N, C-alpha and C positions, 0 to 999 in steps of 0.2 A: 604687390598682388604674389600670394603663397602658393607655390607649384608643389602639386601632390604626384606621384606616379600613379597609374592606374593599379600596380598588385598595391601597394602600401594602403592605398581606398578600399579596396576590397577588405587587405588584413584590416585594416579598423572596424572597417563593418559587419566583419562576422565575429568579432572579438566584443564588440559591444552587442551584438544577436543573441550570443550564446549567453554572454552574462546576465541577460537578461531573463532568459529562457531560465539559465538556472538558478537565479534568484527567485523569479517565479516558481520554482519546483520544489525550493527550501523552505519557502515562504507558507504553499499550499498544505506541503508534509508537517511542517513543524504545526499548524493551526488542526490537525486531524490527529496527529501523537495521542490524544489524549482519547480519540472514539478509538481505538484498537484497542485501549487498556481496559474502556468499562467495557466492551465486549469479551472480553476474555474469559470472565465468568462463565459466561453460555459454551464454552467448547468443551467436546467432550471426544475422547478417545474409547473406540472398541477394543475390548481386549484381546477380541478374533482376529480379526481381520486388519486391526491397526489403524482404520477409519478413523478421520481426525474431522469433526462436525461440529455445527451449531446447533445446541438445542435450547428454544427459546420456552419451552414449555416450561411450566411449573412444579411437574409431576417430579418427585424421586427415581421413578424410571423412565428410560430412554431408551427408543426403536432406531437402532443402525439403520441409516437407509442402505449400506450396501450389500449386507449377510442378514439384517431381517435378526437380529439377536436380540434380548433385551438384555440393558445397561443396568444397573443400579449403582 
């Protein structure tokens, strides 16, 4: 029979748990990386108040949600 101390068992358990969480986090972020770049064409920045927002309209003009100014 293999004897293991309580502190060592907790350390091994925490190591595997943290490795599992980090592995799943990397896997999900690696898959979502393409979605961020596809949506970046909709990003607009207001030249007056410097707010960055998404504009999903197909028009040339956009309306800033913060200062309500028109952006061309």
